[in-house]
LOKEDO-202315 format. One record per residue (C-alpha): x, y, z; residue in one letter; residue number from 1. Coordinates in Angstrom, 3 decimals. Example, Ala and Ser with C-alpha at 12.3 -4.5 7.8 and 13.67 -1.06 7.14 Angstrom:
REM residues 2
+----------+----------+----------+--------+-----+
!     east !    north !       up ! residu ! num !
+----------+----------+----------+--------+-----+
!   12.300 !   -4.500 !    7.800 !      A !   1 !
!   13.670 !   -1.060 !    7.140 !      S !   2 !
+----------+----------+----------+--------+-----+
END
This chain:
REM residues 132
+----------+----------+----------+--------+-----+
!     east !    north !       up ! residu ! num !
+----------+----------+----------+--------+-----+
!  -10.930 !  -15.112 !    1.574 !      X !   1 !
!  -10.462 !  -11.589 !    2.564 !      X !   2 !
!  -12.944 !   -8.983 !    0.811 !      X !   3 !
!  -11.468 !   -6.437 !   -1.681 !      X !   4 !
!  -11.748 !   -2.836 !   -0.378 !      X !   5 !
!  -14.844 !   -0.747 !   -2.030 !      X !   6 !
!  -12.263 !    1.563 !   -3.530 !      X !   7 !
!   -8.461 !    1.507 !   -4.191 !      X !   8 !
!   -7.151 !    5.058 !   -4.537 !      X !   9 !
!   -4.031 !    6.146 !   -6.399 !      X !  10 !
!   -2.872 !    9.522 !   -6.088 !      X !  11 !
!    0.824 !   10.464 !   -5.858 !      X !  12 !
!    0.130 !   13.889 !   -3.895 !      X !  13 !
!   -0.539 !   13.154 !   -0.057 !      X !  14 !
!   -3.045 !   15.760 !    0.774 !      X !  15 !
!   -5.724 !   15.206 !   -1.649 !      X !  16 !
!   -4.979 !   11.495 !   -1.421 !      X !  17 !
!   -5.744 !   11.812 !    2.469 !      X !  18 !
!   -8.698 !   14.028 !    1.979 !      X !  19 !
!  -10.253 !   11.854 !   -0.496 !      X !  20 !
!   -9.735 !    8.731 !    1.249 !      X !  21 !
!  -11.114 !   10.477 !    4.503 !      X !  22 !
!  -14.230 !   11.592 !    3.050 !      X !  23 !
!  -15.070 !    8.078 !    1.188 !      X !  24 !
!  -14.464 !    6.606 !    4.725 !      X !  25 !
!  -16.724 !    9.196 !    6.123 !      X !  26 !
!  -19.415 !    7.816 !    3.542 !      X !  27 !
!  -19.182 !    4.461 !    4.649 !      X !  28 !
!  -16.794 !    2.914 !    2.087 !      X !  29 !
!  -13.780 !    0.811 !    2.810 !      X !  30 !
!  -10.638 !    2.755 !    0.845 !      X !  31 !
!   -7.369 !    1.643 !    0.318 !      X !  32 !
!   -5.131 !    4.696 !   -0.737 !      X !  33 !
!   -1.466 !    4.330 !   -2.412 !      X !  34 !
!    0.903 !    6.785 !   -4.150 !      X !  35 !
!    2.299 !    4.155 !   -6.638 !      X !  36 !
!    0.711 !    1.874 !   -9.568 !      X !  37 !
!    2.782 !   -1.038 !   -8.352 !      X !  38 !
!    0.649 !   -1.079 !   -5.296 !      X !  39 !
!   -2.533 !   -0.314 !   -6.865 !      X !  40 !
!   -2.106 !   -3.283 !   -9.007 !      X !  41 !
!   -1.998 !   -5.708 !   -6.364 !      X !  42 !
!   -5.675 !   -4.703 !   -5.559 !      X !  43 !
!   -6.741 !   -5.311 !   -9.125 !      X !  44 !
!   -6.674 !   -9.153 !   -9.102 !      X !  45 !
!   -9.320 !  -11.171 !  -10.738 !      X !  46 !
!  -11.858 !  -12.231 !   -8.496 !      X !  47 !
!  -10.999 !   -9.732 !   -5.538 !      X !  48 !
!  -11.302 !   -6.499 !   -7.357 !      X !  49 !
!  -12.652 !   -3.232 !   -5.758 !      X !  50 !
!  -16.014 !   -1.864 !   -6.901 !      X !  51 !
!  -14.249 !    1.463 !   -8.065 !      X !  52 !
!  -10.448 !    2.331 !   -8.839 !      X !  53 !
!   -9.811 !    6.154 !   -8.636 !      X !  54 !
!   -6.444 !    7.041 !  -10.442 !      X !  55 !
!   -5.329 !   10.725 !  -10.157 !      X !  56 !
!   -2.917 !   11.229 !  -13.241 !      X !  57 !
!   -1.022 !   14.070 !  -11.814 !      X !  58 !
!    2.484 !   13.568 !  -11.308 !      X !  59 !
!    2.047 !    9.967 !  -12.074 !      X !  60 !
!    5.105 !    8.408 !  -14.144 !      X !  61 !
!    3.966 !    6.695 !  -17.264 !      X !  62 !
!    0.142 !    7.502 !  -17.180 !      X !  63 !
!   -0.203 !    6.095 !  -20.671 !      X !  64 !
!    0.720 !    2.806 !  -19.256 !      X !  65 !
!   -1.612 !    2.996 !  -16.377 !      X !  66 !
!   -4.346 !    3.661 !  -18.431 !      X !  67 !
!   -3.738 !    1.010 !  -20.940 !      X !  68 !
!   -3.489 !   -1.635 !  -18.026 !      X !  69 !
!   -6.745 !   -0.171 !  -16.496 !      X !  70 !
!   -8.465 !   -0.937 !  -19.673 !      X !  71 !
!   -7.369 !   -4.644 !  -19.391 !      X !  72 !
!   -7.845 !   -4.834 !  -15.520 !      X !  73 !
!  -11.027 !   -3.004 !  -14.737 !      X !  74 !
!  -14.602 !   -2.574 !  -16.527 !      X !  75 !
!  -14.498 !    0.915 !  -17.730 !      X !  76 !
!  -17.656 !    1.974 !  -15.605 !      X !  77 !
!  -15.686 !    1.256 !  -12.384 !      X !  78 !
!  -12.698 !    3.497 !  -13.192 !      X !  79 !
!  -12.741 !    7.361 !  -12.092 !      X !  80 !
!   -9.834 !    9.122 !  -13.549 !      X !  81 !
!   -8.911 !   12.499 !  -12.372 !      X !  82 !
!   -6.878 !   14.561 !  -14.845 !      X !  83 !
!   -6.082 !   18.057 !  -15.872 !      X !  84 !
!   -7.637 !   19.310 !  -19.153 !      X !  85 !
!   -5.343 !   19.810 !  -21.791 !      X !  86 !
!   -2.603 !   17.520 !  -20.693 !      X !  87 !
!   -1.475 !   14.667 !  -22.719 !      X !  88 !
!   -3.021 !   12.119 !  -20.584 !      X !  89 !
!   -6.382 !   13.934 !  -20.653 !      X !  90 !
!   -6.239 !   13.882 !  -24.338 !      X !  91 !
!   -5.959 !   10.201 !  -24.361 !      X !  92 !
!   -8.846 !    9.909 !  -21.998 !      X !  93 !
!  -11.396 !   11.213 !  -24.800 !      X !  94 !
!  -11.022 !    7.890 !  -26.597 !      X !  95 !
!  -11.351 !    5.776 !  -23.347 !      X !  96 !
!  -14.624 !    4.880 !  -21.607 !      X !  97 !
!  -13.549 !    5.875 !  -18.233 !      X !  98 !
!  -15.320 !    8.412 !  -15.927 !      X !  99 !
!  -13.171 !   11.596 !  -15.597 !      X ! 100 !
!  -13.193 !   14.427 !  -13.335 !      X ! 101 !
!  -11.212 !   17.615 !  -14.360 !      X ! 102 !
!   -8.637 !   18.829 !  -12.142 !      X ! 103 !
!   -8.392 !   21.212 !   -9.882 !      X ! 104 !
!  -10.093 !   18.703 !   -7.836 !      X ! 105 !
!  -13.097 !   19.632 !   -5.700 !      X ! 106 !
!  -13.202 !   16.721 !   -3.150 !      X ! 107 !
!  -16.958 !   16.558 !   -2.960 !      X ! 108 !
!  -17.127 !   16.164 !   -6.666 !      X ! 109 !
!  -14.765 !   13.376 !   -6.282 !      X ! 110 !
!  -16.519 !   11.565 !   -3.563 !      X ! 111 !
!  -20.108 !   12.233 !   -5.298 !      X ! 112 !
!  -18.953 !   10.869 !   -8.685 !      X ! 113 !
!  -17.224 !    7.907 !   -6.790 !      X ! 114 !
!  -20.547 !    7.111 !   -4.912 !      X ! 115 !
!  -22.568 !    7.243 !   -8.033 !      X ! 116 !
!  -20.359 !    4.964 !   -9.845 !      X ! 117 !
!  -20.539 !    2.241 !   -6.946 !      X ! 118 !
!  -24.171 !    2.789 !   -7.017 !      X ! 119 !
!  -24.118 !    2.117 !  -10.773 !      X ! 120 !
!  -21.794 !   -0.962 !  -10.208 !      X ! 121 !
!  -24.243 !   -2.331 !   -7.545 !      X ! 122 !
!  -27.198 !   -2.330 !   -9.936 !      X ! 123 !
!  -25.230 !   -4.920 !  -11.823 !      X ! 124 !
!  -25.322 !   -7.412 !   -8.905 !      X ! 125 !
!  -22.830 !   -6.367 !   -6.610 !      X ! 126 !
!  -23.230 !   -5.254 !   -2.951 !      X ! 127 !
!  -25.799 !   -2.486 !   -2.520 !      X ! 128 !
!  -24.910 !   -0.494 !    0.384 !      X ! 129 !
!  -21.475 !    0.825 !    1.665 !      X ! 130 !
!  -19.597 !   -1.373 !    4.236 !      X ! 131 !
!  -19.142 !   -0.147 !    7.893 !      X ! 132 !
+----------+----------+----------+--------+-----+
END
């Protein structure tokens, strides 16, 4: 069986997607990055889920559907949502238990928050160190 990546990143904009992915890889994590929810969902299968899902809601079609699906597919502490404060999607997040970072993005903050989330998941019995 193929091991799932540590992180699956969904971001429609190529530049922040590439920068976040590169920095997470630099930190020792296995990362798959995509620009569509359809592709991300392929990595959220029972028994082979990533340790963290990062979703940037900017320019994402149907962010409400994505957030509702994530509630079912992932444990809330294993989801990091990036959203602009004041948007409808960000307002919806106030009622959901996901970790959230506000846009504009600071790549360092995204990576630090992601690493903390993965370490937190590790304490619940998963692998303790980044792969690589």
